[in-house]
ROMAR-857837 format. One record per residue (C-alpha): y, z, x. Coordinates in steps of 0.2 Angstrom, whole numbers. Each point is the difference from the previous one (the first is absolute). Example, Ala and Ser with C-alpha at 12.3 -4.5 7.8 and 13.67 -1.06 7.14 Angstrom:
yy | zz | xx
-22 | 39 | 62
17 | -3 | 6
***
This chain:
yy | zz | xx
50 | -326 | 154
-12 | 14 | 5
-17 | -1 | -9
5 | 17 | -9
15 | -9 | -5
-7 | -12 | -6
-13 | 9 | -11
15 | 10 | -6
9 | -13 | -6
-17 | -8 | -8
-4 | 16 | -7
17 | 5 | -8
2 | -20 | -10
-17 | 2 | -6
4 | 16 | -7
16 | -6 | -6
-5 | -14 | -9
-15 | 10 | -7
9 | 16 | -4
-13 | 3 | -15
-14 | -9 | 4
-17 | 2 | -11
-15 | -9 | -1
-2 | -12 | -14
-15 | 6 | -8
3 | 9 | -16
-8 | 19 | -4
6 | 14 | -9
-10 | 14 | 16
-9 | 1 | 14
-17 | -4 | -7
5 | -16 | -8
13 | -4 | 17
-20 | 4 | 10
-8 | -15 | -11
13 | -10 | 1
0 | 0 | 20
-17 | -2 | 0
-2 | -16 | -12
15 | -7 | 10
-9 | -2 | 17
-2 | -18 | 4
7 | -2 | -18
21 | -4 | -7
9 | 13 | -8
4 | -10 | -16
-20 | -3 | -3
-4 | 19 | 2
13 | 4 | -13
-10 | -12 | -11
-16 | 9 | -2
7 | 17 | 4
9 | 8 | -18
-17 | -4 | -10
-11 | 7 | 16
12 | 16 | -2
-2 | 0 | -19
-17 | 2 | 1
-3 | 10 | 14
17 | 11 | -1
-9 | 11 | 14
-11 | 5 | 15
-10 | 7 | -13
-2 | -14 | -14
-4 | -13 | 15
-11 | 13 | 10
-11 | -5 | -14
2 | -20 | -1
-11 | -14 | -3
1 | -11 | 14
-1 | -13 | -10
15 | 1 | -12
9 | 5 | 14
-3 | -16 | 9
3 | -7 | -15
19 | 6 | -2
6 | -3 | 19
-11 | -18 | 2
16 | -10 | 6
2 | 12 | 11
-9 | -6 | 18
-13 | 10 | 5
-3 | 7 | -17
-17 | 5 | 0
2 | 12 | 17
16 | 4 | -5
-6 | 7 | -16
-14 | 8 | 6
11 | 11 | 15
12 | 2 | -18
-15 | 12 | -7
-5 | 4 | 17
19 | 7 | 1
0 | 7 | -18
-17 | 13 | 6
4 | 6 | 16
16 | 5 | -7
-7 | 9 | -16
-15 | 7 | 12
11 | 3 | 15
15 | 4 | -3
3 | 8 | -20
4 | -18 | -5
18 | -1 | 8
3 | -12 | 12
1 | 6 | 17
18 | 0 | 7
-4 | -2 | 20
-6 | -13 | 8
-18 | 4 | 8
-3 | 5 | -16
4 | -16 | -9
-9 | -9 | 12
-16 | 11 | -4
0 | -12 | -17
-8 | -15 | -2
9 | -15 | 3
15 | 7 | 8
5 | -2 | 17
15 | 5 | 10
11 | -14 | -5
-3 | 6 | -19
2 | 16 | 4
14 | 0 | 7
8 | -10 | -12
-5 | 13 | -14
9 | 15 | 9
17 | -8 | 6
0 | -11 | -19
-3 | 16 | -10
3 | 14 | 12
14 | -7 | 12
-8 | 5 | 12
4 | -6 | 17
-16 | -14 | 2
0 | -18 | 7
-13 | -14 | -8
0 | -16 | 5
-7 | -15 | -12
1 | -16 | 5
19 | -2 | -3
4 | 15 | 11
-11 | -6 | 11
8 | -16 | 3
19 | 4 | -2
-3 | 13 | 13
-5 | -12 | 13
12 | -15 | -4
11 | 13 | 3
-5 | 8 | 16
-6 | 14 | -5
-19 | 2 | 4
-11 | -10 | 11
-17 | 7 | -9
-12 | -13 | -6
-7 | 13 | -10
9 | 8 | -16
-5 | 18 | 3
5 | -3 | 17
18 | -8 | -7
3 | 18 | -9
-2 | 9 | 15
14 | -11 | 9
13 | 0 | -16
-4 | 20 | -3
4 | 3 | 18
19 | -13 | 0
4 | 7 | -17
-5 | 18 | -2
6 | 3 | -15
5 | -8 | -18
-17 | -5 | 3
-5 | -2 | -19
15 | -10 | -1
-1 | -10 | 12
-17 | -6 | -4
8 | -4 | -18
12 | -10 | 5
-10 | -12 | 12
-12 | -3 | -10
14 | -5 | -12
9 | -9 | 12
-18 | -10 | 7
-3 | -5 | -20
19 | -3 | -5
10 | -8 | 16
-13 | -1 | 14
-14 | -10 | -9
-17 | -4 | 11
5 | -18 | -3
19 | -8 | -1
10 | 18 | 3
16 | 1 | -8
9 | 1 | 20
20 | -4 | -7
-3 | 14 | -15
-8 | 13 | 16
12 | 16 | 5
-11 | 1 | 16
-1 | -18 | 6
11 | 4 | 18
-18 | 12 | 4
-15 | -14 | -7
-8 | -6 | 15
-10 | -10 | -10
-4 | -11 | -16
-20 | 1 | 3
-11 | 7 | -14
-8 | 17 | 11
-15 | 5 | -10
-11 | 16 | 6
-16 | -4 | 8
***
């Protein structure tokens, strides 16, 4: 089997098993999704979903959030990892959106990455999830799965993103979410569920790959 055939088979299997893959973060609009994604860095979606209802209720748009007291925001999200820094970034992000983008969350990667606390991975997740744009994002789950399946040998998440984008070309937003869910529930870091794996024949290792 050629590499091209192998990649094509893996891609088809993921799109078949996760044809309706969506983020597990709860949100109602692009503003809420952006905040949830920002909070999810090095934190579980389940934990983020616990704190966001109150946060969204108290600050329903960037207008309210831009005027927020950082201590009040920190108190709401204090169970989330790095909550102090994230609170600072949330307020700064809201100010930038209000001042530079007329209160509208920007819909392109370059402008999203101008916002505090929004890197390329976060921007890609928002654009892929909310707008269905063709972007790959690599978190710890995607990194682990792609390396176990020998789709990348890159040591950094950003380089792995480039590898996967080049290999898959399209349906990147769906494949991102598929890899996340697969990595979270089947191809786990510890004790992967290999007996229930639909791509077991393509797996090269059970090692817990982590980006440097």
